[in-house]
C-alpha positions in Angstrom: -129.6 -32.9 114.8 -132.8 -30.3 114.9 -136.6 -31.2 116.2 -138.7 -31.6 113.2 -141.4 -28.7 113.4 -144.6 -30.0 114.9 -147.4 -30.2 112.3 -150.0 -26.9 112.0 -153.0 -28.9 113.6 -150.6 -29.6 116.3 -149.0 -26.0 116.6 -152.9 -24.3 116.6 -154.0 -26.9 119.8 -150.8 -26.0 121.7 -151.3 -22.4 121.4 -155.2 -21.9 121.6 -155.6 -21.8 125.0 -152.6 -19.5 125.5 -152.0 -16.1 126.0 -150.9 -14.0 123.2 -147.3 -13.6 124.8 -146.9 -17.0 125.9 -147.9 -18.1 122.1 -145.2 -16.2 120.5 -143.0 -17.0 122.7 -143.9 -20.8 121.8 -143.9 -20.2 118.1 -140.2 -18.4 118.3 -139.1 -21.0 120.1 -140.3 -24.0 117.7 -138.3 -21.7 115.3 -141.6 -20.5 113.9 -141.5 -16.9 113.0 -142.9 -16.5 109.5 -146.4 -17.5 108.8 -146.1 -17.5 104.8 -145.7 -21.5 104.7 -148.3 -23.2 103.2 -151.1 -24.6 106.1 -150.1 -21.7 108.8 -152.7 -19.3 107.7 -154.7 -20.6 110.4 -151.8 -20.2 113.2 -151.5 -16.1 111.6 -155.2 -15.9 112.5 -155.0 -17.4 115.9 -152.3 -14.7 117.1 -154.2 -11.6 115.1 -157.2 -12.8 117.1 -155.3 -12.7 120.2 -153.6 -9.4 119.3 -157.3 -8.0 119.1 -158.8 -9.7 122.3 -156.1 -7.3 124.3 -157.3 -4.7 122.4 -160.9 -5.0 122.3 -163.7 -6.5 124.1 -164.1 -8.9 121.4 -162.4 -9.8 117.8 -163.7 -7.2 115.8 -163.8 -7.6 111.9 -162.5 -4.2 110.0 -165.4 -2.8 109.4 -166.6 -3.2 113.3 -163.0 -2.1 114.5 -163.8 1.4 112.5 -166.9 2.2 114.0 -164.9 1.2 117.4 -162.8 3.6 116.8 -165.3 6.3 116.2 -167.6 5.3 119.1 -164.0 6.4 121.2 -165.6 10.1 120.9 -169.3 9.4 121.9 -170.3 11.0 124.8 -171.1 8.5 127.1 -167.9 6.8 126.5 -166.3 9.7 127.2 -168.0 11.1 130.6 -167.3 7.5 131.6 -163.7 7.4 130.9 -163.1 11.0 132.7 -165.1 9.5 135.8 -163.2 6.4 136.1 -159.8 6.5 134.2 -158.4 3.2 134.7 -161.9 1.3 134.4 -160.8 -2.0 132.9 -163.7 -3.0 131.4 -164.3 0.3 129.1 -163.8 -1.2 126.0 -167.2 -3.1 126.6 -169.2 0.7 126.9 -167.7 1.1 123.4 -169.2 -2.6 122.4 -172.3 -2.0 123.8 -172.3 1.4 121.3 -171.6 -1.2 118.5 -174.3 -3.1 119.6 -176.9 -0.3 119.6 -175.7 0.3 116.3 -176.8 -3.0 114.6 -179.9 -2.8 116.9 -180.8 0.6 115.1 -179.7 -0.5 111.7 -181.3 -3.9 111.6 -179.7 -5.2 108.5 -179.8 -9.0 107.4 -177.1 -10.1 109.6 -177.0 -8.0 112.6 -178.9 -10.1 115.0 -176.4 -12.7 114.4 -173.5 -10.1 114.9 -175.2 -9.2 118.1 -175.4 -12.5 119.4 -172.0 -13.8 118.2 -170.4 -10.6 119.9 -172.2 -10.9 123.2 -171.5 -15.0 122.7 -167.5 -14.0 122.9 -167.9 -11.8 125.6 -169.6 -14.3 127.9 -167.0 -16.9 127.6 -164.8 -13.9 129.2 -163.8 -14.3 132.7 -166.7 -12.5 134.3 -168.4 -12.6 131.6 -172.3 -12.4 133.2 -171.2 -9.1 134.3 -169.9 -7.6 131.1 -172.7 -9.0 129.1 -174.7 -6.9 131.5 -172.6 -3.7 131.3 -172.7 -3.9 127.2 -176.5 -4.5 127.3 -176.6 -0.8 129.7 -174.4 0.3 127.4 -176.5 -0.5 124.3 -179.4 1.4 125.8 -178.5 5.4 125.9 -181.2 6.6 128.5 -179.7 3.3 130.8 -176.1 4.5 130.4 -177.0 7.9 130.9 -178.9 7.6 134.2 -176.3 5.2 135.5 -173.0 8.2 134.6 -175.3 11.4 136.1 -175.8 8.9 139.5 -172.1 8.6 139.3 -171.4 11.9 138.6 -173.0 13.3 141.4 -171.1 10.9 143.9 -168.1 12.7 142.9 -169.6 16.3 142.8 -171.7 16.0 145.7 -170.6 13.4 147.9 -166.1 13.5 146.6 -166.2 9.8 145.7 -162.6 8.5 144.9 -162.3 6.6 141.4 -162.5 3.1 143.1 -165.8 3.8 145.0 -167.3 4.9 141.5 -166.0 1.8 140.2 -167.4 -0.2 142.6 -170.9 1.7 142.7 -170.7 0.9 139.2 -170.3 -2.8 139.4 -173.3 -2.8 142.1 -175.5 -1.0 140.0 -175.0 -3.5 136.8 -174.8 -6.6 138.9 -178.6 -5.1 140.4 -180.0 -3.8 137.1 -182.7 -6.8 136.7 -183.8 -5.5 139.7 -184.0 -2.0 139.3 -185.6 -2.0 136.2 -188.9 -2.7 134.9 -190.4 -3.4 131.5 -192.9 -1.1 130.3 -195.9 -2.8 128.3 -197.0 -0.1 124.9 -200.1 -0.4 126.3 -199.5 1.1 129.5 -200.2 4.8 130.4 -197.6 6.9 132.1 -199.5 6.8 135.6 -199.5 3.2 135.3 -195.2 3.2 135.0 -194.9 5.5 137.6 -197.4 3.2 140.1 -195.2 0.5 139.2 -191.8 1.8 139.8 -193.0 3.4 143.1 -194.3 0.0 144.4 -191.1 -2.3 142.6 -188.7 -0.3 141.1 -185.4 1.0 142.8 -184.5 4.1 142.1 -180.6 5.2 141.0 -180.8 7.9 143.6 
């Protein structure tokens, strides 16, 4: 006697917190291998989202996935991938470039998209660190300065990939304390004075 298939709602509850491989194993074991049945569209969407979570830093829509693919050729992204080829959070940098794109475009709904992406990133393990990295990556000058610092460590002090990753993590975690807000009324002299008194330089 065959065991009746759980309802779509029960299946969603079970697989929602499972990694992709375990979720697929459960579905196969339950005899659900086709998602064309009525009521199973949400289950298909959960599986697609889990697949995308493994490929991207968040779950992108079709337009965002295309943009992320384009950002793979961006100079800072490529430079980091060369400096730290096995950096596990490399796609956070690409996501930061997408956030920057939304900020610059500033069309209706773009601010909400940025907030939604950051919320997804923040829910990941080590979320606070990842959000900081995405913010730095969205600021071209900040990311360039960080990569120049890592490049100097590699070429002048012969740092290994592991050491470079450790230094990158240190800088990301301390970014709030080594960056200063600049008011538009401040002169260049004021900014330099603030840096000398309060800032921590990358070098």
